[in-house]
N, C-alpha and C positions, 0 to 999 in steps of 0.2 A: 445690706446693710452699709454704712458710710462707716469704713476702719481708718484710724490717722495714728499714725506714729510719728511722735515727736522726739528732738534731740535728746538725748540726757542732759540735764543741766549739773549735778551733782561733781562734787569735787574728783577730778580724773575718772569721771566714770566712761568707761568708753563701748562699754557696752549697748547693744538697739535692742528695742524690742521685737521687732522682726527682721529677720533675713530675706533675699530676695525668692528662696524655693517656700515659705511659710506667707508670702505676698501672693505667688503665682498659686496656693492652694486657694485662699480665699478667692482669688480673682476666679479661678475654676469654679467655685463654688458658686457663682452670681454675685459675690460685692465686690464694694469698690474701695480700694484702698490709697490713702495719701500719704506720701512720708514726706517730713522738713527737709530740706536742702542738707544737705552733710551731715545728715542721720549716723549712716552706717561708717564714715571714714575713720572712727577710731577703732571699730572693727575689721579695716581693713576692705570695706566693701561700696565702691563706686555707685553712685546715682545710677549712671548708666545701665547697671544690674538690676538697677529697682524697676526702672520703665522696663527695660526688656520685659522682665516679668509680670508687668501689667499696671506698675502703680504710678499714681500721677506726683509729680516734685510740687509743693508748696514751696515757697520763701521761706517764710518763719513760722515757728513755733505756734503763735498765736492763731494761724491761718488752719494749722490742724487742730487746736481745739475747738476754734468754733465752728469747722467743718463737720468734725468724726460724731457720731453716736455713740463708738465703742472708742475709746484708745487704748492702744498697748504699749506698753514700755517695760523698761525694767526696774527702778526705783523708785519709789512714794514722790509723789507730787511734792515741790519746793516753794517755799515763801511765792516765787513771782507766779508759779503753773499753777498754785489753790486760785487766785482771782480768776484764770480760767477755766476752771469748772463749773459746767455748767448741772444747771437741775435735770436729776434724769438721766445725765449721761452717764456710761458705764466706762468704769477704768478698770484694767486688768493689769495687775502690776504686784510688786512688792510693795507690803505697808507698814508691815511691822508696828501694828496700833499701839500695842502695849506699852511698849515704851515711848510714845511720842502723845502727849495728848495734844499738843497744840494741832495737830496732823488730823485727829481725831475731830477735835470741834470743827477743824474747817469743813470736814468731810460731810459733817453733819449739818452745818450750817449751810453749806454749799447745795446738800439734800443729792449727793452723786452717788449712783450706786458703786462698791467697789468690791470687787473678786479679788481675794489676796492670793496670792502665789502660794504664800507660806502656809496655807491654813487648807489648801485642797486637800482632802484626806481618803486614800483608799484602801480600806481595811486598816491597819496600821504602818502604813508607809506613805510621806508626803510627795507622791511624786512631780512637783514642781520645785519644791524645795532641792529636793535629791543632787541634781545635777550640780546644783550650786556649792552645796554641802562637802559633793566629792572634790570640787574644783578648792575651795575653800578650804579643805581638812587637809587634802597634799600640800598646797602654800602654805601652811601652818607650820608645818616641819621646817620647810625649804626657809620661812622667813625669821624661824627660832634658831636656825643654824646659821643663819647670816648676822643676827644680831647678838651672834654670842663673840663677834671679835672684838679684839680690841678697842679698836680705832674708832668701834661706834657706840662704846660703852660696856660691854660685854666682859665676860672671865678670859678672853682671848683661849677659850678650849676647841678646839676642832672637834666639831661631834664627834665623826668617825674615829678618831682617834690614830694612830700610826704605830708601826713598830715599838712595842716598848711601853705603850703609853695608855691608856684606857679611853673606849667614847665617851664621849657624854651621857648623863643619865634624863631621861622623856618622860615626864609624868602628863600623861593626859586625862581629864576628867571627862568621862561621859564616853561610852561605848558604841552609840550612833554612828549613823552614816560619816557625820564629821570627824570622831573619834578612831573610826576603824579605818580610814582611808588616811589620817595622821601618824596612827600607831604603823602603817604597812609603810609608810613612807620613811619613817623613822628607822623601823628596821633593818629597811633596804640597805640604808646608809651607816649600818653597822652599829646605832645606839642602843643604849641598854633603854627597855620602855616598860613603862609599866602604866596599865590602863587600869583606871577605876569607874566602878558601877556599880548601881544596885539591885540590877536585873540578876537575878544567878544564871538566867536560862542564855540570857545574853554572854553574857562570862564566861558560860559553858562553850559558846561557838563560835566564841573568839580564841577562845584556849585551845579549840580543833583545828582553828582555819592558819594562826598568825605561827609566824615561826618562833624559834627556839627563844630568841632574844626578846622576846615580847612577854612580861607576865601580866594576867587578868583576875586582879586583886577587888574584893567585896568593898564598896567604899561605905566608910562609918569614921566619926572626927579622928580617932587614933590612928587609923592608916595613914587617914591625909595626912595628918601633921606628918607623918612620919616618913613619907616620900615626897613633900613641899620641903622637907633640911635636906635631902641630896640632891634635888632636882636640879640640872641646869636650866632646862626647856620646861615649860608650862604651859599646856594647852588647854584650854577652856572649849570643850565642847559639848555641855547640855542644852538640850532644846526643851521647852515647853511649849508646845504648841498652840498659837495664839497667845501666849499668856507673857509673863513676865518671866526672864529667869531668875534662879535664886541665885544672892552671893554666895556660891560654894569658900571661898578665900575672904577672911576677912583680912583689915588692914593690918591690923595687929599681930596675926600670923605673917603678917611681911618677915619682922624679926626673927624667924627664925629660918627663912631663907639666905641662901651664899649671894654674897653682895654680887651684884653682875649677872644675875640669873634673868630670866626672857620670860615674861607672860607673853601669850599671843590670846585674846578673847576673843574666838570667833563668835561668840555670842553674844556681842556687842548691839547689834540691831535688835536686840531682844532684852535693853536692860545691862548686858553682861553676866560674865561669873563669877568679876571680883569686887569689894568693895570699893574700890581705887579704880577701876575702868572709868572712862570716860573718851567718848567718843572722837577718836583722831581722823587725819586724811593721807591722802600718798602724799600727798606734800609736806604734811608733817604727819610722818606715821606715830612716833615714838614719843614717852615723855618717860620720866623718872620719879619714883616714889620710894623712899626710902633705899635708895638703892637698888632697887629692880627695875628692869625695863618694861616697859609694857606696850605693845602693839596693840591698838584697839581699833581697826578701820575697819567702817560699816559697810564697805562694800569692798572688799579684797577680791575678787572673782573680776573687778573691774580690768585689775593689771594685766591678767590674760585674758584679753575682751574677745578674741577672736573665739578662741574655743569656748569661752563661756556663753558667747550668744550664741553658738550652734547649738552647744548641749542644750541651752534654755529652750530655744525654739520648739526642739526633738521632741519636748517634754509639753510645751505649753500648747503646739499649735491645734491638737486634739481637739482640746475643751474649747480653743478659743473657735474652731467651726461649729461645735454643738452650739454656742451661745449665739452664733451669728447667725447658724441656718436656723435654729428654731425660737429665737429669742431667748430672752435671758429666765423669764419667769418658768417657759416651759424645760428649759435644760438643766435646771435647779430642782424643778420638781420631779423629772424623772432622770437624774443621775446626783446620788447622795453625795458622791465625792463635790461635785460644784456646789453643791448647796452646802456642806462643810466650808466653802471655800468664799461665802459672800459674808463680808464684815461689816460694811451698813448699807443701808436701804433707804433711801430720799429722806435722811435725817432720822434715822432708829436704828440705835445698834444690834445685828445682829448673830453678833459672836459672844456670847458668853463671857469667857475670859478676858475681853478686852473691855466689859461694862464691870467685869470686876475689880480689875489694876485701876480703876478708878473712881470706886466705887459709885457707880453711875448705874444699876441693877435699874433703876426707874424708867431708863433711855432702852431698856433691854426689850426684844420682843425676838419669839423663836423666828427662825428664817421660813417655816412652813408656812407660819401665821402670816406673816405680811405678804408671802407670794402667793397665798391662797385670798386675802382679800385684796388685792392691787387689779 
């Protein structure tokens, strides 16, 4: 199979879809790999490293899209890339369709096959989302702490406190991979941390492994409002696999919060945890609503690109080799996790939550059905 990796074009997206190690794995399996010139520079990977691994370097992204049977990238195809997508082409990347109808319509119109990292599922785990959730979760606390600074619009509160002065109150909404990583870093800084979740088993587990300065609380409207009032940093860390994230904090609840408090919405790719969330960029990461700082950057791990790129490739390469070696149809029929990652297939929606997000049930078919008849 011809595998292509273009340079990412999203704002400050410095990750890259393939590392030299991943390229070498595809080459050893008998495939051809094509890298766009300079694709890895944002992750401190030189073209010569890809050449040594066996890849061919092509000058432009257009040539990559034209050449490859399978595109491996990080973020969803953006406007200029969507025109390059070819019918029956397999695109292996993050998509987050439930928050982007235009992207969904473009993929359906171009009749590509979209295998979304974020919905590949092994049991109850999302193995291709997990490494980036770890990065974003750990980052979220650092970002929140940074924007507590007065000159950045915050309350002027040093999150870990000092002798005689108490630390910040950090509220984490969701106890999954993002939330647990956010809570762990916040506790390590010395903050007082509260994690809200509705899963009692998860709360019990977190209560057992987290330090004493982390409190795990069942989430309901009363407890949410109570902890919003005292929070200096709030981290939105709830995920609905394949679907749109529900709003956990409404705009009218911002009035309960301390002026200059910081909201970090890690779920912005899936629509966001806060009613007032809107996607921001690394160039312009924050905005203020009703005196509350909002950080809603959709590609947070792009800031720590080298770590993120290698962590992501460690997770994606195994599934990629299966699809390249067996072909998509056989790979998905033999591997339930991969089948769950199939979101669109040649003009058909194959992920039910995606269809439901936009009232497009008439365009949905179960993945096993379209695979068996293709």
